[in-house]
N, C-alpha and C positions, 0 to 999 in steps of 0.2 A: 943754557938754561932750561931747566924741566918745569913743566908745567902745562899750560893751555895755550894754544895758538888759535887766534882769529882772524879772518879776512873779510874784504868786502867781496861782494858777488864776482868781479871779474879777476880777483887776487892780485890787483895792484897793490893795494894798501894791507899791511898784514902787521899784526900785534901779537907778540909773546908775552905772556903773562907767567910769573914764577910764582909756585906755590898754589895754594887755594885763595878764593877771593874771602874779602875780608867783611864784604856784605852782599848779599843777593835778595833782589826785591823786584816787584812790579809796582808799575806806577800806572794810575789811572786818570792822570790829569788831562786835560783837553788837548794840550799842545804835545804830549808823548803820543796821544793817539794819531793826532795830525802827522806827526814825525814818521810815525811807523807804519801807518795806513792800518791800523789793527786796534782793538780794543784798549789795549794796556802794550806798555813796555815792559821788557824783562830784563834785567841790568846786573851787571857784577862789579864790584869795586875793588882795586888793587891797589896796594902802596905804588907810588910812581918807581920808587928804586927797584922795583920788580918787574918791569914794564920795560920793553924793548919794540920800538916801534921802526917799520920799515916801509917805504913807499910814499908818495905824493899824497898830500890831503888838503883840502880845501876847508877853511875854519867859516863857521857861524854862530855868530853870539847873540843870543836872546836872554830876556829878563825871565827868571821863573817866577811861578805864583808865590815863591818864598821871598821874592823881591830879591834874589842875587843873578848874578850874570852866569850863564852856563856857555862855555864856548864846545860846539860840537865840531866834531872833525870827520869828513866825508870824503870818499873817493871822487876825484874831479873826473874821472872817465864812467864809472857806473852808477854813482850817486848814493851808494851805500853809506848809511851813518855807521861809523864803526865804533867810535869813542869818543869822550868828552870829559870836560874838567868843570868841576864846580868852584866858583870863587869862594864859596863860603866854606869848602873843604880842600885847603890846599895839602898838595903832595899825594894827593888821591887822584886814580885814572878811573873813570866808568867806562865798560864796554857792554855794548850790545849783545846779550848772552846768544842771540840767534846766530850771531857772526863766529861763534865756535864751531857751528855745525857739530855739536855733539848731544844727542839724545840722553846721555846719561850725566849731563853737565849739573852741576850744584843747584838744588831745589830752592826757591826763592823763599827766604825767612821773613818777609816782611812784605805787606801790600799797602801802598799810600795813596791820598785821594781818592780812597772809596767813596765819597760822596758823589763822585762823577764815574762811578763805575757802571757798566751797562748791566741792566737788570738782569741777564743771563748768565754771567759770569759768577760763578761761585769758586772760591778758593779756600773755602773751610776744611776741606780734606785734608789739607797740608798740615800735620801735628806741629804745632808750636807756632805756628805762623803769627807775628803781630799783624793786626789790622788797626789801620790809622786813618780817619776820615780825612 
């Protein structure tokens, strides 16, 4: 499978994603800020049929601000969150874009929960980006 390879920090949990992402986004919700330890998360979604997962993961389920459940999968050894599935979007796997460790990876095209965005974050320089409160 060609495409993009992502992994956790220690390399135990790997994910191969075929083709290009069907959506790239940043999320400013408070839960993503806590999960990443940063001001926002940077994510890529792929069709599940184009994804191969190798290695152990531990799952954590939480309710999103939207009211749907999200199942996060993280490495039981190093703790890196590598991918997750949203109950509201079946057949899709979301991947933490930083796990691709690729500085030329796809640019985010949508920014969500901007009402919770840190004041110093400015994403207007990305042409055509959709901004959602």
